[in-house]
N, C-alpha and C positions, 0 to 999 in steps of 0.2 A: 716280814712280822706279820702275826695273824692282830685281828681288832681284838681290843680289852673284851674281856667277858662279858662286861656291864652293858657295853654298846651291842656287842652282837645280841645278847638276849633282847633289848631294847627294840632293835631293828626288827627282830624276828617276830617280835609282839606287835609292831606296828605293821608288818607286812601281813600276819594273820587277820588284822582287823578289817582287811578286804577294802583298802583304801581304792580312791578312784583316781587319785593323780599323786606323784610325789615329787617334791622339788629340793635341792640340796644347797643350801647356804655356806658357799665356801669362806666366805668372811667371819660369819658367826659360827661356823663348823657345826651345822646343826641341820637336820634332816625333817622336812614336815611334810605330814600326809593330809591330802582334803578327804572327807570319811562323809558319809551321808550325816552324821551326828555333827560335821564341822571340822576344826582343823585339829591336828595333834602334834607331837612335836620330839625329837629325839636330841638332846645335848650330846655332842659328841667330846669325848676326852682322848684325844689322840697320845699313844705312847710312841710315836716316830714323825718324822716329818710330815706337816699336813698334807703334801702332795700326793707323798705314798699313801698315809692312812685313807685319805678320800679317794685313792683307786683300789683300795681294800673295800671300803664302802659300797663301791659301784659293783664289783665284783658280786660283793654279797649280794646287793639286791637284784643285778641281772640272773645269777644263778637261781633264785629265787621265781622270779617273774619269768624268764624265758629258759629256763635250765640251761644256760650257758653264762659261765662266768667272765667271760671275755668282753663285756660291756654291751654297745649298741652295734650290732653287726652289721657289716657295709652291706650285704646283699638286702636287708630289711629296709635298709634308706633307698636302694635302687627299686625296689618293689614299690615302695610307698611314693616315689616320686613317679612312676609310671601307671599309678593308681591301680595296684594289685593287691592291695591291703583289705582286707575285711574291717568291718567295725570292731570285730572283737579285738584282732590285731592292734588296729589304732589305738585301742584303750590300753592293751600292754604298753603299748612305747610311753604312754604318759605315764607309767609306772616305775620308769628307769633312772629319773632325775637326770637324764641327758639333754642338754640344750638341743643339740642335732636331732636326738629323736622328736622331741617336741615340734622342730621346724618341720621335719619330714611327715608328721602327723597334721600340723596344720596345713599343709600345702596338697594334702590327697583330696581327692573329688570325693571319696567317701566320708569325708567326715561330717557328722551330723551338728545339730546345736548344742546338745547335750556335751560331745565331745570337746564342741571349740569351748563352754564353759570350762571345762577341766584343763583343757589346753592352757587359756586365758590365765587361770589361777596357777598352772605352772611355770609361766614364762610369759611374763606382759610385755610387749615390743611392738613397736610400729611395724616393724616387718611382718610379724605374724599378723598383726590386725588386719593389714592389707591383703595376706594372702585369704585370710578367713572371710573377708568383705566380697573377694572375689567369687567366693563359694555362694551360689543361690539360697541354698540350704541354711546356710549360717546369715546370710544377710537378712533373709525373711521371716527368721527366727527371735528369739529372747535377745541372743545376743547381738544380733546387727546394729541397735540402736548403742548398745554398749561400746562397741568396737569405734562406732563413728565417733562418739563423742571423746573416746579417746585421741583417735587421730586429730579432731578438730582442735583439743585443747594442748597436742603436741606439735602442731604446725608452726608455732615460733620458732620452736627450738629445731625443726629439720633443717639440714643444711645440702642435704644434696639434690638439686633441680628436679630430677626425676621423680623422686619420692615426694618432693612436694607435688607435682602436677597429679601423681597417680593417686594421693592420699584425697585431695582435693575433687578427683573424680568419684573416686569410690565412695565418700561420703555425701556427695550428691544424689547418689542413688535414689528411687523414689522410698519414702518411709522412713529415711535415717535421721533428718533432721527436722527439725520443726520451723515454720515460718520466720520466726525470729532467728534462729541459728544461721539459716541462710542466707539472710539479709546482713548479719554481722559478719559472717565470713565474705560476702561479695565486699562490703565497704573495706574490709582491713586488704583485701585484694588488691583495691586499686594501685597500690604501690610495689606490688609484687607481680611480675611478669610470669612467674613461675606457677602460682596459684591461679592468675588468669586461665592459662593455659589448661589448667584442670575444669576449668568451667568451660572451655570448649570441647573437652574430650566427652563432656556430657551431652554436648549436643546443642544445637540451635534452638530446639523448641523449649517453650516454659523459660525465657531469658529473665534473669533478675531485674534487668535494666532495659526497659523497652524504649524503642525509638518511634518517631510519627512513621504509621506505614507508607508503603508507595501502594499506589492503585495497580491493581490487576487486570491487565485488559481481558475484556470476555472473552475472547477466545482462548486463551491461556486458563480462564477459570473452568471452563467447560472440557478444556483438555486435562484439567488435573484432576476434575470429577471423574473423569472415565479412567484415572489411573496413570496418566502418564507421566514416566517417573521425573523427565526433564521437567516438562510443566509444574507437575507437583512441587519438585524444588524449587524452580523459580517463583510460585506463589508464596512457599513457606519462609524464602529470603525476604519476600516482600512483606510480608507480615511485622508487627511492631517486634516481635521477640527475635524474628530473622534479622532487622536492622539492627538491634541490638549486638546480636550477634557477630555481625561484618564490623560495624563499630569497635568492637571489641579486640577483634584479629588487626584492626588498623592500629589501634593503640599500641598494641605489642610491638606491631612491626616498624611504629615509627622508631622507637630505640628500643630493639631486641638486647638484652644484656651479654647473651652468649651464644654458641651455636646450638647448643644441647635445647635452650627454648626456642630457637628458630627453628630447628628441624622438627621439634615437636608442633609447631603451629603449622608448617608444610603438611605433616603427617595430617594434621586436622582440615585443613583445606582439602586434600588429597580425598579423604574419606566423605567429606560433606558431597563434595561436587563428582564423587563416584560416576551418579548416573549419567552424567555428560560423557563420561569415558568407558561406556561398558566392556571394551575391547582389554587386553592385559595392561597392567600398570604402565604409566610412562617413566621413561628413564633418558628423558631428552635433554640435550643443553639449551641453552637461553634462545640461540638463534633458532633451533628445529623448534623449541616449543613456540616460539613468535609465530613463525611460518605455519605449523599444525594450527594453532588458534585462528590465523589468518583465513586459512583455508576452509575453518568451520564457519556456518554449518553445511556450505555446500558438499561437501566432503562425506556428508553423513546423511543416510537415507531420512533417519528421524528428524535428523535438524534441519533438513529441508521442509519435512513439513511441517515444522513449528514456524519456518521462515514464510513458509505460504499462509499461514493463519495467522503469524504476527509479524509483519514486515518490518515493524520498528522494534523488533526485540534482537536486531542482528547482534549488535554491539555488546548487549548483555550475554547473548550466547557464547559469542567471542570471549569474552572475559571470563564465563564460567568454564568454557574448553581450557583455557590456560591455566587456570586456578587449580583445575582437575589434574596439572601434569608437574605440578611444582615440587621441587625434591633435592637430594642433596646433589645431583648430576649439574645443578644450578649455582652450587655453591662450592665443588670442586675444584673448576678454571680458575677461580678467583682468590680462594683462601688453600694454601698448598700445607698451614698448619693448624691443625685442628684445635689447639688449644687457644686460638686467637681469639678474643672476644673485647667488649667494649667499644671504646671509641675508634680503635684502629679496624677492628671487624666492620663496625659500619660504614668507615669510609671506604673502605676496600668492596662494600657489599651495596653500594649506594646505588647505582645503576640497576641491579637487579631489585633491591627492596622499591625502589621508585617504581618500577615498572609492576610490582605485585600488587602495591598500594594503589596505583591509577586502575588496575582490573577491580579491585574492591570499591574504589571509589563510583564506578560504572554503574555497579550494583546498590548504590546507596544513594540518599538524598544528597 
């Protein structure tokens, strides 16, 4: 059955007004359009089952926008996700009233700040906000602070640990939150390990809670000034912000809630200490990683040079080497069930967690 004559006419008028985006409210049976002059709306009057009628509405819209009445084509989804859509094509996707088309558009590298504004009007969603904030053009545009504020307000309602960690990381990007918002986020994260991991992902510099700095040996300071990556890293970790970063890592590892958060912390440690392991990332088990760290720095030319200049830094260098190799290979032999969490998980992982914490303690006061 075709659309009613009245609905068909109104939809054609809406499309002829050159809307910037279209969304379909399935609950209220309404089609809304964003135009240069504001919003316009078409109230639908279905003459058949709502699902069937909405399918006819989408076919009409798709036929007018893409010349294809079949809805959102699969090949367009694939092209968009591969970054092969031009800005004009992305603009068309936002006219279809299809949630999948909006998701595909916001994930495209070609998305502009203006298209992000239209997409956000079409579908406000935390996942879409994260995808767009990962795009530098959107992050640095007018929509960046808007999306960051949405994720900031939505965080208490987020249930997925990965979504929490990534939301915090994204909104902590420079220029998105003012100082008051950042302090508020830090205070609220005190009892939320997944939120704290978001701070870790944002990096150790400019840490919100500083600790007393450790003195940097003069030899390391001169090496750091010469852009030596390991000496530079150690100098950063000895700074107030670096000490705060390490203390936060220790706070999470003292009582990690689940394996997802624990592995995310390990990922952050590997990324932070990567200069100490310039070769391929480690997949060593606990005994092999311990031996690898004990052999360092004598097993590494750069490490030997650092030892010659700073003989008292051996324990710190070995701790850094160990932390640069932590990963799932350390957990796998101790936990066969990936869903194990809480007290049982921590009890099974106690020797491993103690070993990691002792290396972190070596680098702090």
